[in-house]
C-alpha positions in Angstrom: 127.9 -127.2 39.9 129.6 -124.2 42.7 131.9 -121.6 41.8 134.7 -123.0 42.9 134.8 -126.5 41.0 134.2 -124.3 37.8 136.9 -122.7 39.7 138.8 -125.3 40.2 137.8 -127.3 36.3 138.7 -123.9 35.0 142.6 -124.3 36.3 143.0 -127.5 35.6 141.9 -128.2 32.4 144.4 -129.5 30.2 143.8 -126.4 27.9 144.2 -123.3 30.2 147.2 -125.8 31.3 148.2 -125.3 28.0 148.0 -121.3 27.7 150.0 -121.2 30.8 152.6 -122.7 29.7 152.3 -120.6 26.2 151.5 -117.7 28.9 155.1 -117.5 31.5 157.1 -115.3 28.8 154.6 -112.5 29.5 157.1 -111.8 32.9 159.8 -110.0 30.7 158.1 -107.7 29.0 155.8 -106.7 32.5 160.0 -106.8 34.2 161.0 -104.3 31.4 158.0 -102.1 31.8 158.1 -101.8 35.8 162.4 -101.0 35.2 160.9 -97.8 33.4 158.2 -97.5 35.6 160.6 -96.6 38.7 162.6 -94.6 36.0 160.2 -92.3 35.1 157.2 -92.1 37.9 157.5 -91.5 41.9 157.3 -94.7 43.6 155.5 -95.2 47.4 158.0 -96.8 49.8 156.5 -100.1 50.5 156.3 -101.1 46.9 160.3 -99.6 46.3 161.0 -101.9 49.7 159.0 -104.8 47.6 161.2 -104.3 44.9 164.7 -103.8 46.5 163.9 -106.5 48.2 162.4 -109.2 45.3 166.5 -107.3 44.1 167.6 -109.3 46.5 166.4 -112.2 46.1 166.7 -112.3 42.8 170.5 -112.2 42.9 170.3 -115.1 45.4 168.5 -116.3 42.9 171.0 -116.7 40.3 174.0 -117.9 42.6 171.8 -120.6 43.5 170.7 -121.9 39.9 174.8 -121.7 39.6 176.0 -123.7 41.7 173.9 -126.3 41.2 174.3 -126.1 36.8 176.1 -129.5 36.0 177.7 -126.8 32.3 178.1 -123.3 32.4 176.8 -123.0 28.8 173.3 -124.5 30.5 172.9 -120.8 31.3 172.9 -119.4 28.1 170.8 -116.6 29.6 172.8 -115.0 32.2 174.4 -112.4 30.3 170.8 -111.0 29.2 169.8 -111.9 32.6 172.4 -109.7 34.3 171.9 -106.8 32.0 167.9 -107.0 33.1 169.7 -107.3 36.9 171.7 -103.8 36.4 169.4 -102.4 35.2 166.8 -102.7 37.7 168.9 -102.4 40.7 170.4 -99.1 38.7 165.9 -98.0 38.4 166.4 -98.5 42.2 168.5 -96.0 42.5 167.3 -93.7 40.9 163.5 -93.5 42.5 165.4 -93.7 45.9 167.0 -91.3 44.9 164.0 -89.3 44.6 161.6 -89.7 47.9 165.3 -89.1 50.1 165.5 -86.0 47.9 162.6 -85.6 48.0 161.1 -86.9 51.7 163.8 -87.4 53.5 162.6 -90.6 53.7 162.6 -94.1 51.0 161.4 -96.8 53.1 162.0 -99.2 55.7 164.9 -100.8 54.4 167.3 -98.7 53.3 166.6 -96.6 56.5 167.3 -100.3 58.1 170.6 -100.1 56.9 171.5 -97.0 57.2 170.8 -97.5 61.5 171.0 -100.4 61.9 173.7 -102.6 60.0 175.9 -99.6 60.5 174.8 -98.6 63.8 173.4 -95.3 63.3 177.5 -93.8 62.0 177.5 -92.1 58.2 181.2 -92.5 58.3 181.0 -96.2 59.6 178.7 -97.2 56.9 180.3 -95.3 54.3 183.4 -96.9 55.1 182.0 -100.7 54.8 180.2 -98.9 51.3 183.6 -98.4 50.1 185.3 -101.3 51.4 182.4 -103.1 49.3 182.4 -101.2 46.1 186.3 -102.0 45.4 185.6 -105.3 46.8 183.5 -106.0 44.0 184.8 -103.5 41.0 188.8 -104.2 41.7 188.2 -108.0 42.9 185.3 -110.1 42.0 184.8 -107.7 38.5 187.4 -107.5 37.1 189.1 -111.3 37.6 185.9 -112.5 36.9 185.8 -110.0 33.3 189.5 -111.6 32.9 188.1 -114.5 32.7 185.6 -114.8 30.7 187.7 -112.7 28.7 190.5 -115.2 28.3 188.1 -118.0 28.0 185.9 -115.7 24.9 189.6 -115.8 22.9 190.3 -119.6 24.4 187.3 -121.4 23.1 187.2 -119.2 19.3 191.0 -120.0 19.0 190.3 -124.3 20.2 187.6 -124.3 17.3 188.7 -125.5 14.4 190.4 -128.8 16.8 187.8 -129.8 18.1 185.6 -129.2 14.4 188.2 -131.5 12.8 187.6 -134.0 15.8 184.4 -133.8 15.4 184.8 -134.1 11.8 187.5 -137.8 12.6 184.8 -138.8 14.7 182.6 -138.9 11.9 184.5 -139.9 9.8 185.3 -143.1 12.0 181.9 -143.6 13.0 182.1 -143.0 16.9 179.5 -140.4 16.7 176.6 -140.5 14.1 175.6 -137.3 11.7 173.4 -136.0 14.4 175.4 -136.2 16.8 177.9 -134.7 14.7 175.2 -130.9 14.5 175.0 -131.7 18.3 178.4 -131.4 19.3 178.7 -128.2 17.2 176.1 -127.0 18.3 177.7 -126.7 21.5 181.3 -125.3 20.7 179.5 -122.4 19.3 177.2 -122.1 21.8 180.2 -121.9 23.7 181.7 -119.8 21.9 178.5 -117.0 22.2 177.9 -117.8 25.4 181.8 -116.9 26.6 181.8 -113.6 24.1 179.2 -112.6 25.8 179.9 -113.1 29.6 182.7 -111.3 28.5 180.9 -108.4 27.3 178.7 -108.7 30.2 181.0 -108.3 32.7 180.9 -105.0 31.8 177.8 -103.9 32.9 178.7 -105.9 36.5 181.8 -102.9 36.7 179.8 -100.0 35.3 177.1 -100.6 37.9 179.9 -100.4 40.7 181.1 -97.2 38.8 177.6 -96.2 39.5 176.6 -97.0 42.2 179.8 -94.6 44.2 178.8 -91.9 41.9 174.8 -91.7 42.6 175.5 -92.0 46.0 178.2 -89.1 46.3 174.9 -86.9 44.5 173.0 -88.0 47.1 175.0 -86.8 49.9 175.9 -83.6 48.0 171.4 -83.0 46.6 170.8 -83.7 49.9 173.2 -81.7 52.2 171.5 -78.7 50.0 168.6 -79.3 50.0 168.5 -80.4 54.0 170.6 -76.5 54.3 169.7 -74.4 51.9 165.6 -75.2 51.6 165.2 -77.1 54.8 167.1 -74.7 56.8 168.5 -78.0 58.5 171.7 -77.5 60.4 174.9 -78.8 58.4 175.2 -81.7 61.5 171.4 -82.2 61.2 171.9 -82.7 56.6 174.3 -84.9 57.2 173.0 -87.7 59.4 170.2 -87.7 57.5 170.8 -87.7 54.3 174.2 -89.1 54.1 173.0 -92.5 56.4 170.1 -92.7 53.6 172.3 -92.5 51.1 174.5 -94.7 52.3 172.0 -96.9 53.1 171.0 -96.9 49.6 174.5 -97.3 48.2 174.8 -100.5 50.8 171.3 -102.0 49.3 171.9 -101.4 45.8 175.8 -102.6 46.7 174.6 -105.8 48.1 172.8 -107.4 45.2 175.3 -106.3 42.9 178.1 -108.0 45.3 176.0 -111.1 44.8 175.8 -111.2 41.3 179.4 -110.2 40.9 180.1 -113.6 42.6 177.8 -115.8 40.5 179.1 -113.8 37.1 182.7 -115.6 39.1 181.7 -118.9 40.0 180.4 -119.2 36.7 182.8 -118.7 34.3 185.7 -120.1 37.1 183.7 -123.7 37.2 184.1 -124.8 33.2 186.0 -128.0 34.2 183.1 -129.2 37.0 181.6 -131.8 35.4 178.9 -132.3 38.3 176.9 -129.2 40.6 180.0 -127.6 42.7 178.3 -128.4 45.5 179.3 -132.4 45.5 182.8 -131.8 43.5 184.2 -129.3 46.3 183.0 -131.4 48.8 184.9 -135.0 46.9 188.3 -132.6 46.3 188.2 -130.7 49.7 187.1 -133.7 52.6 188.1 -137.1 50.5 191.6 -136.2 51.1 192.2 -137.8 54.6 196.3 -137.6 54.6 195.4 -133.8 54.0 192.7 -133.8 57.4 194.9 -135.0 59.3 197.5 -132.8 58.8 196.0 -129.9 59.2 194.4 -131.1 62.6 198.2 -131.8 63.8 198.8 -128.2 62.7 196.0 -126.6 64.2 196.3 -128.3 66.9 200.0 -127.0 66.9 198.7 -123.5 67.1 196.8 -123.5 69.8 199.8 -123.7 72.0 201.3 -120.4 70.1 201.6 -117.5 73.2 198.8 -115.3 72.7 196.2 -117.6 70.2 192.7 -118.1 71.4 192.3 -122.1 72.4 189.6 -123.3 72.6 188.8 -122.2 68.5 192.2 -123.9 67.4 191.0 -126.9 69.4 187.5 -126.9 68.0 188.7 -127.3 65.1 191.4 -129.2 65.5 189.4 -131.8 67.1 187.1 -131.6 64.1 189.3 -132.2 61.6 190.8 -135.5 63.2 187.0 -136.6 64.0 186.5 -136.2 60.2 190.4 -138.0 59.1 189.2 -141.2 61.3 185.3 -141.4 59.5 185.4 -140.5 56.1 187.3 -143.3 55.1 184.7 -145.9 57.0 181.9 -144.0 55.3 183.7 -143.7 51.7 185.0 -147.9 52.5 180.9 -148.6 53.2 179.5 -146.6 50.3 181.9 -148.3 47.2 181.6 -151.6 48.7 177.5 -150.7 49.2 178.0 -149.8 44.8 180.2 -152.9 44.4 177.2 -155.8 46.0 174.5 -153.6 43.3 177.0 -154.6 40.8 177.7 -158.2 41.8 173.8 -158.8 42.1 172.9 -157.2 38.4 175.6 -159.3 36.6 174.9 -162.3 38.6 171.0 -162.0 38.1 171.8 -162.2 33.9 171.8 -165.8 34.0 175.0 -165.2 32.2 176.0 -169.9 31.8 179.7 -170.6 33.4 182.3 -172.1 30.8 181.2 -175.2 31.8 178.4 -174.6 30.3 179.3 -173.9 26.8 178.2 -175.7 24.3 181.4 -177.8 22.8 179.8 -176.5 19.2 180.3 -172.8 20.9 184.5 -173.3 21.1 184.1 -173.7 16.7 182.5 -170.6 16.1 185.7 -168.6 14.5 184.6 -164.3 14.6 185.0 -162.6 12.2 186.2 -159.1 14.0 187.8 -159.0 17.2 189.3 -157.4 19.2 192.2 -157.8 22.2 193.4 -154.7 24.9 196.2 -155.1 27.3 195.5 -155.5 30.9 195.7 -151.4 31.0 192.8 -150.4 28.7 190.5 -153.0 29.6 188.5 -150.4 31.5 188.0 -148.6 28.0 185.3 -151.0 27.4 183.5 -151.4 31.0 180.9 -150.0 31.3 180.4 -149.8 34.9 183.7 -147.4 35.0 182.2 -145.2 32.2 184.1 -146.6 29.3 182.5 -146.1 26.3 184.2 -149.0 23.7 181.7 -151.0 23.7 179.0 -148.1 22.5 180.6 -146.6 19.8 182.0 -150.7 18.5 177.9 -150.7 17.8 178.2 -147.5 16.7 180.4 -148.5 13.6 179.0 -150.9 12.8 175.2 -148.5 13.0 177.6 -145.7 10.6 179.2 -148.7 8.1 175.6 -150.2 7.8 174.5 -146.5 6.9 177.7 -145.4 4.6 178.3 -149.1 3.1 175.2 -151.4 2.9 176.8 -154.1 4.3 175.9 -155.6 8.0 179.2 -155.9 9.8 178.9 -158.9 12.3 179.0 -158.4 15.8 182.5 -157.4 17.1 183.9 -159.2 20.1 186.2 -157.8 22.2 187.7 -159.0 25.3 191.4 -159.2 27.1 194.6 -160.6 26.3 197.3 -160.9 29.2 199.6 -161.7 26.8 199.9 -158.3 25.1 201.9 -155.4 27.1 200.0 -152.6 29.6 198.9 -150.8 26.8 198.8 -152.8 23.3 195.7 -153.6 21.9 195.5 -155.5 18.8 192.5 -156.2 15.7 192.0 -160.0 14.4 190.0 -161.3 11.0 188.7 -164.1 11.1 190.8 -165.7 14.3 194.1 -164.2 12.5 195.9 -160.8 13.4 195.8 -158.0 10.7 197.1 -155.0 12.8 197.9 -153.9 16.2 198.8 -151.2 18.4 199.3 -148.7 21.6 197.6 -146.1 22.8 197.9 -144.5 26.7 194.1 -144.6 28.6 195.2 -141.9 30.4 196.3 -139.5 27.9 195.2 -137.8 25.0 197.1 -137.8 21.6 197.3 -134.9 19.7 198.1 -135.2 15.0 199.7 -132.4 13.3 197.7 -132.4 11.0 198.4 -128.3 10.0 202.3 -128.8 9.7 202.5 -127.3 13.2 206.0 -125.8 13.6 205.2 -126.7 18.0 206.4 -129.3 19.4 204.4 -130.4 22.7 205.7 -132.3 25.5 204.7 -136.4 25.6 205.1 -139.3 24.2 206.0 -138.9 20.8 203.8 -141.6 18.3 202.6 -141.7 14.8 199.5 -142.2 14.1 198.4 -145.4 13.1 195.7 -144.9 10.4 197.4 -142.1 8.2 201.0 -141.7 9.9 199.9 -138.6 10.6 203.5 -136.9 13.5 202.0 -137.0 16.6 202.0 -137.2 20.5 200.8 -138.3 23.4 200.1 -135.7 25.6 199.0 -134.7 29.8 194.3 -133.6 29.8 196.8 -130.5 31.4 198.7 -129.7 27.9 195.1 -130.0 26.3 193.9 -126.8 25.3 197.8 -125.0 24.2 197.4 -128.3 21.9 193.4 -127.1 19.8 195.3 -124.0 20.4 198.1 -124.6 17.8 196.1 -125.7 15.4 196.5 -130.0 16.7 193.8 -132.4 16.1 193.4 -134.2 19.6 191.6 -136.4 20.4 191.0 -139.3 22.9 192.9 -143.0 23.5 189.7 -144.7 22.7 189.3 -142.6 19.5 192.6 -143.9 18.3 191.5 -146.9 18.7 188.1 -146.9 17.3 189.4 -145.1 14.3 192.0 -147.4 13.6 189.3 -150.2 13.7 186.6 -148.9 11.4 189.4 -147.5 9.0 190.2 -151.8 9.1 186.8 -153.0 8.2 186.9 -150.1 5.5 189.9 -151.8 4.3 189.2 -155.9 4.7 185.0 -155.5 4.4 185.6 -158.0 1.0 186.9 -160.4 2.8 184.1 -159.6 6.0 181.4 -160.4 3.9 180.2 -164.0 4.2 178.3 -165.6 2.0 175.6 -166.4 4.9 175.4 -162.4 5.0 174.8 -161.3 1.2 171.6 -163.9 2.2 170.7 -161.9 4.3 171.1 -158.7 2.1 169.3 -160.7 0.1 166.5 -161.7 2.7 165.7 -158.4 2.8 165.5 -156.5 -0.6 163.7 -160.0 -0.4 160.7 -157.5 1.2 160.9 -154.7 -1.0 162.1 -155.8 -4.2 160.8 -159.3 -5.1 161.1 -159.5 -8.4 164.8 -159.1 -9.1 165.7 -161.9 -6.5 163.0 -164.2 -8.0 164.5 -163.7 -11.4 168.5 -163.4 -10.3 168.6 -166.3 -8.3 168.9 -169.1 -8.7 167.6 -169.0 -12.3 170.7 -167.1 -13.0 173.3 -166.7 -11.0 174.2 -168.6 -7.6 174.6 -167.0 -4.3 178.5 -168.1 -4.6 178.6 -165.5 -7.7 176.0 -162.6 -6.1 179.3 -162.4 -3.4 182.0 -162.3 -5.6 180.5 -159.6 -7.4 180.1 -157.7 -3.9 183.3 -158.7 -2.9 184.5 -156.8 -5.9 183.0 -153.7 -5.3 183.9 -153.2 -1.4 187.1 -154.2 -2.7 187.2 -151.2 -4.1 185.7 -148.6 -1.6 182.2 -148.5 -3.7 178.2 -149.0 -0.8 176.4 -151.6 -2.1 174.0 -149.8 0.0 172.2 -149.5 -3.7 171.9 -153.1 -4.1 168.7 -153.1 -5.8 170.0 -151.4 -8.9 173.0 -153.6 -8.1 171.3 -156.5 -9.1 169.3 -154.7 -11.8 172.4 -154.5 -13.9 174.1 -158.0 -12.9 170.7 -159.7 -14.2 171.3 -157.9 -17.6 174.5 -158.5 -18.2 173.8 -162.4 -16.7 172.1 -164.1 -19.4 175.4 -163.6 -21.2 177.9 -164.8 -19.2 178.8 -165.9 -15.8 182.4 -164.7 -15.5 181.7 -162.6 -11.9 184.6 -159.9 -12.8 182.9 -159.0 -15.7 179.4 -159.0 -14.0 181.1 -156.7 -11.3 182.4 -154.5 -14.4 179.1 -154.4 -15.1 177.1 -153.2 -11.9 179.3 -150.3 -11.4 177.4 -148.6 -14.4 174.6 -147.9 -11.4 177.0 -147.0 -8.6 178.4 -143.7 -11.6 177.5 -140.3 -9.6 179.0 -141.9 -6.8 182.1 -143.3 -7.6 184.1 -140.6 -9.3 182.1 -138.1 -6.7 185.0 -138.0 -4.1 188.1 -137.5 -6.3 185.7 -133.9 -8.3 188.3 -131.7 -6.9 186.4 -127.4 -5.6 186.6 -126.3 -9.1 184.3 -129.3 -10.2 186.3 -130.7 -12.5 187.7 -134.7 -12.2 191.8 -134.0 -12.4 193.1 -137.2 -14.1 195.4 -139.7 -15.8 195.2 -141.4 -18.8 197.3 -143.9 -21.1 199.0 -143.9 -24.3 197.0 -145.0 -27.2 200.0 -147.6 -27.3 200.5 -148.1 -23.8 196.6 -149.2 -23.5 196.9 -151.7 -26.5 200.1 -152.9 -24.8 198.0 -153.4 -21.6 194.8 -154.8 -23.2 196.8 -157.7 -24.9 197.8 -158.9 -21.8 194.6 -159.6 -20.6 193.2 -162.6 -19.8 190.1 -164.0 -19.3 188.9 -167.6 -17.9 185.6 -168.2 -16.4 185.9 -167.0 -13.6 188.5 -164.0 -13.6 190.0 -161.7 -15.4 194.0 -160.8 -15.3 197.0 -159.2 -16.0 200.0 -160.6 -17.7 203.0 -158.5 -19.2 206.7 -159.5 -19.7 209.1 -158.9 -17.2 210.4 -155.9 -17.9 207.4 -153.8 -20.0 205.9 -154.9 -15.8 209.1 -152.6 -15.2 208.2 -150.2 -17.1 204.4 -149.9 -16.4 205.6 -149.3 -13.4 208.3 -147.0 -13.8 205.8 -144.7 -15.6 202.5 -144.9 -13.0 205.0 -144.0 -10.5 205.7 -141.3 -11.9 201.9 -139.9 -13.4 201.4 -140.5 -9.4 204.1 -138.4 -8.0 203.3 -135.6 -10.1 199.6 -136.2 -9.1 200.3 -136.5 -5.2 203.4 -133.3 -5.4 200.2 -131.2 -6.9 197.3 -132.1 -4.6 195.6 -133.8 -6.3 194.5 -138.2 -5.3 195.8 -139.6 -8.4 193.2 -141.3 -10.2 193.1 -143.2 -13.5 190.6 -143.5 -16.4 191.1 -145.3 -19.0 189.0 -148.1 -21.5 186.2 -150.6 -19.6 188.0 -154.3 -21.5 191.5 -152.9 -19.2 189.7 -151.4 -16.2 189.9 -154.5 -13.5 193.2 -156.4 -15.0 194.5 -152.8 -14.3 193.7 -151.6 -11.2 194.5 -155.8 -9.5 197.7 -155.5 -11.2 198.6 -152.5 -9.9 197.0 -152.3 -6.7 200.0 -153.5 -4.4 202.3 -151.2 -5.5 199.6 -148.2 -5.5 197.1 -148.8 -2.6 195.7 -145.1 -3.2 195.9 -145.3 -7.1 191.6 -145.2 -8.3 191.1 -146.5 -11.8 187.7 -145.8 -13.0 186.3 -147.1 -16.6 185.0 -144.0 -19.6 181.4 -145.9 -19.6 181.5 -145.0 -15.3 181.8 -140.7 -15.4 179.0 -138.7 -15.9 178.2 -137.3 -18.8 178.3 -133.4 -17.5 181.2 -134.4 -15.7 184.0 -131.9 -16.7 187.8 -133.7 -16.8 190.9 -132.5 -16.7 193.8 -134.3 -17.9 196.8 -133.7 -15.7 199.0 -136.3 -17.8 199.3 -139.2 -20.3 201.8 -141.6 -19.7 203.6 -143.6 -22.2 206.2 -145.9 -22.8 209.5 -145.5 -24.5 208.4 -148.2 -26.9 211.5 -148.1 -29.2 213.7 -149.0 -26.8 211.3 -151.7 -24.8 213.8 -154.4 -23.9 213.1 -157.7 -26.5 210.2 -160.2 -24.5 211.8 -162.3 -22.2 210.2 -166.4 -21.4 209.0 -165.0 -18.0 206.1 -163.9 -17.7 204.2 -161.5 -14.7 201.3 -162.9 -13.9 198.7 -160.7 -11.5 195.1 -162.4 -10.1 193.5 -162.8 -7.3 
């Protein structure tokens, strides 16, 4: 094997590539060491010229990278890079000052800037240098620093509102936990980035000040050395050292100006969604009316006395040609895109309505979302609508949390609805409806802010919070004032998610139960074979799971639920009694959501006499449990519970009632229609180590109880 072949194998082998990739970061300590060398040791003029060229190239590279960024936060290393570039330029100033004062020569680049750029006139050079410094220091650096400061403060102030929006999306199932973590990291990265940019902009301002001082020092020092040490005349010394000092200043200020411009672009392009060139091209040259008006204005200016004819005439012709050609080019481009989309959709092999079997028309969707005509684009992926993907996210999140697979949710348009309306159908019947504005944001007053926002006042459909539909311009202001701001799709998706949680028991069908059991049988065949069909039917298991879902309990731990049911199934086939026994398998999760920050469960309890009265009213049938009370007693019970629940709610606590297991389910069903937020837990369902704090003991005035009436109140399911 030849030497060249060995060398090629050495540099192209996977091991060498891996080592090379791991060693790419070695440039950073080498660069910092080079800066130290320039500060301490004298350098040759060739090396100084190379370093100056590198300084100009690096500043241009930063500018180009920033122009093609899609998100400012993607360039997280820019503040540190800005510090290093500033330190590098200052080290070059020190090295060039040493050469100017010692040798009267500091390389070709500095000499070229002193002679060619300002034509050897040090007064012109000084004026140009001062103008560059003022533009950099007063205009660009100061403006960029102010923008970075405001962006850092606004980003920090808006963090709580953004965090609440992420939590709302997570709870609604719009995003999963990994996506929520990713978004939180992005918010933190934005805050850290703009905070770092606020500090980094001070480096550039200090660099401008240092450039002025270094140039003045070079001029004064050069005059002293030329006149005193080298016996030169004042004019000769001024000509030589001033030109070199001005050249040195220009060499350092031009990269500084480019870097300052890059900094300003980076902090001012926060709203750009694509690279800056594409966005500006679209925004500047696709307003055809503006181009026609501009062409007419330029044509008018070329006839003004004293104005040059040729430049204005040329510009007028160019803008008129652009205004004439661009619409045709845009139309052809859009037609091409539309043709591609049509071709893709037609190749999908979809059947026409006439080809659909008649049996398909009998199919009834468990869940359906109908949209008004102004909301249809939310479900159109070609128009960047993400409703369908977020609905899929709801189903995944619900399966992960509740252990139940929601059937596919059909999304369609309905021309009978108002443009901004939507409605949710449950098994073909309307369950609820709402109204959203697709082009606005919903700002919810979750923090009880006194600020009044400009927009369309409304009420959030799920949590009934006062809210306002605001424009995108008002979004930042609302977040700073403590409002939780979400888009229209999130409002609809949250409403759908809460509807699924509330109606999960009705959505669950026996076919769904069969699928759950078939899936569980792959890992827990023993419990399935023991229970079904020997002890219970699919219908009875269906009723048990419905009872659990109706109270918001997860059935994900289906194996342990069925094991508990199997223990009691030989003694009773009553689904209500079996579901109460199954709740013991979920004892750790039943009370967990209601434990306060002090680690205690605050509860309501029943007076023994009241519990006895309720127990006497419990009626048991072969298939269910019900509570039957005299009308006046029932009214007193409801009034008593109303006082207790109001007391807990006023204390900022969720109302939780703890009672005996025999009356828990009948009492819950009796009260749920009146007190939807009341949770009823049996004593046996509480973990032994959980500390309880009784807020109030509920009791009836038994001695004032009216005489029994023949009428009875029955609460059944």
